[in-house]
C-alpha positions in Angstrom: -7.4 -27.8 24.2 -5.7 -24.8 25.5 -2.5 -23.5 23.7 -0.4 -20.9 24.8 -0.6 -19.0 21.6 0.3 -15.4 22.0 1.5 -15.9 25.8 5.0 -15.0 27.3 5.8 -17.1 30.2 8.8 -16.2 32.4 11.0 -19.0 34.0 12.8 -17.8 36.8 16.2 -19.7 38.4 19.3 -18.6 40.1 22.9 -19.2 38.4 23.4 -22.5 39.5 21.8 -25.9 40.9 18.6 -26.0 39.0 17.3 -29.4 38.4 17.8 -29.7 34.7 14.6 -31.7 33.9 12.7 -29.0 35.8 13.9 -26.2 34.0 14.2 -28.0 30.4 10.9 -29.5 30.3 8.4 -26.8 31.1 10.5 -24.8 28.7 9.8 -27.1 26.0 6.4 -27.6 27.1 5.4 -23.8 27.0 7.3 -23.4 23.5 5.5 -26.7 22.0 2.1 -25.1 23.2 2.8 -22.1 21.1 4.0 -19.8 24.0 6.9 -17.7 24.3 9.4 -19.0 27.2 11.7 -16.7 28.6 14.3 -17.7 30.9 15.5 -15.3 33.6 18.7 -15.6 36.1 20.4 -12.9 37.9 23.0 -12.6 35.3 22.9 -13.3 31.7 25.9 -16.0 31.9 25.6 -19.8 31.6 23.2 -21.3 34.3 24.5 -24.7 35.5 21.8 -27.6 36.0 21.8 -30.3 37.9 20.6 -33.9 38.0 19.3 -35.1 41.6 21.2 -32.1 43.3 24.3 -33.7 43.3 25.4 -34.5 39.4 26.3 -31.4 37.3 24.9 -31.6 34.1 24.1 -29.2 30.9 24.3 -25.4 31.1 21.5 -23.3 29.7 21.9 -19.5 28.5 19.4 -17.3 30.0 17.4 -14.6 27.9 17.3 -11.9 30.5 18.8 -10.8 33.6 16.4 -10.5 36.7 17.3 -6.9 37.1 16.1 -6.4 33.5 12.4 -8.1 33.9 9.5 -6.2 33.5 6.5 -8.4 34.9 4.0 -6.4 32.9 5.6 -8.0 29.6 4.4 -11.3 31.1 1.3 -13.6 31.4 2.9 -15.9 33.8 5.8 -17.0 35.8 7.5 -20.6 36.4 9.7 -21.3 39.3 11.9 -24.4 38.7 13.3 -26.5 41.7 16.6 -28.1 42.6 17.7 -27.3 46.0 20.6 -24.9 45.6 18.8 -23.1 43.0 15.6 -22.6 44.8 18.1 -21.5 48.2 19.6 -19.1 45.8 16.4 -17.7 44.4 14.8 -17.2 47.8 17.8 -15.3 49.0 17.9 -13.0 46.2 15.7 -10.0 46.7 15.3 -8.9 43.1 14.0 -12.5 42.1 11.9 -12.7 45.4 10.5 -9.1 44.3 9.5 -10.7 40.6 7.5 -13.4 42.6 5.6 -10.8 44.9 5.1 -8.8 41.6 3.5 -11.4 39.5 1.0 -12.4 42.7 0.2 -8.8 43.4 -0.7 -8.6 39.4 -2.7 -11.5 39.6 -1.0 -13.6 37.2 -0.4 -17.4 37.2 2.5 -18.8 39.3 3.8 -22.4 39.0 6.6 -23.6 41.3 7.8 -27.4 41.5 9.8 -29.2 43.9 11.9 -26.7 45.8 10.6 -23.8 43.8 7.9 -22.8 46.3 10.8 -21.7 48.9 10.5 -18.5 46.8 6.8 -18.3 47.3 7.6 -18.6 51.3 10.1 -15.7 51.2 7.7 -13.6 49.1 5.0 -14.2 52.0 2.4 -14.9 49.4 1.1 -18.2 50.8 -1.5 -17.4 53.6 -5.1 -18.8 52.0 -3.3 -20.8 49.2 -2.9 -24.7 49.1 0.0 -26.2 47.7 2.4 -29.2 47.0 5.9 -29.3 46.8 9.1 -31.7 47.7 8.0 -33.2 51.2 10.8 -31.5 53.0 8.9 -27.8 52.5 5.8 -29.0 54.4 6.9 -27.3 57.6 8.3 -24.2 55.6 5.0 -23.9 53.8 2.6 -24.3 56.7 4.4 -22.0 58.9 4.1 -19.3 56.0 0.5 -19.7 56.2 0.0 -22.2 53.2 -2.0 -25.7 53.6 0.1 -28.5 52.2 -1.0 -31.5 50.3 0.7 -34.5 48.9 -0.7 -34.4 45.3 1.1 -34.8 41.8 0.2 -31.6 41.0 -2.1 -29.1 42.8 -4.0 -25.8 41.3 -5.2 -23.3 43.7 -7.0 -20.4 42.0 -7.9 -18.9 45.7 -7.0 -15.2 46.9 -7.6 -14.2 43.1 -4.3 -15.6 41.4 -3.6 -19.1 40.3 -0.9 -21.1 41.9 0.2 -24.4 40.0 2.7 -26.7 42.2 4.3 -30.2 42.1 6.3 -32.3 44.1 9.4 -33.5 41.7 10.6 -34.3 38.5 8.5 -37.5 38.2 5.6 -35.2 38.3 6.7 -32.7 35.4 4.1 -34.5 32.7 1.0 -33.2 34.9 2.6 -30.0 35.9 3.5 -29.0 32.7 -0.1 -29.7 31.2 -1.5 -27.9 34.0 0.3 -24.8 33.2 -0.8 -25.1 29.6 -4.0 -25.6 30.7 -4.5 -22.7 33.1 -2.3 -20.3 31.3 -4.0 -21.2 28.0 -7.5 -20.8 29.5 -6.7 -17.3 30.5 -6.0 -16.4 26.9 -3.2 -13.6 26.0 -2.5 -10.8 28.0 -4.3 -7.6 26.7 
């Protein structure tokens, strides 16, 4: 079984609108597998989570500001969804630059639900196959990706691993695939 011992994974959100389960469960899965999960947001101030995009829920304290992230310090990137969160992430130049830097470094990227909007904005989808919340299908195909309707999809094409899922119902498979793929790569040297 793959574990994440010795790995450090960045989880990238905006300050508001992140789908609670899509932030909370990957953080927990990374930590349970022995990895270090680091939550980044534009400011080190509470991040408002939502349930179903409409109901405010808990707040989460990020560990680091987006502007202080050094991609070389991390083994993989996770981008949770939530419509408002994903829209803010893709509109934030520093966040999009982080996505681009992970891809250029050939490090795994995982995105769920509306999270792939950041990949569209970073223009990294040509040659990639992925899934997402169904409403992103046109955005993904217009950005050069191939969209599929799968619980979880792992695409190793173009020299970097992309792990995607559709919605909170897919979190168990999404988290397991993150652990398997990142754990199978071993810790950063």
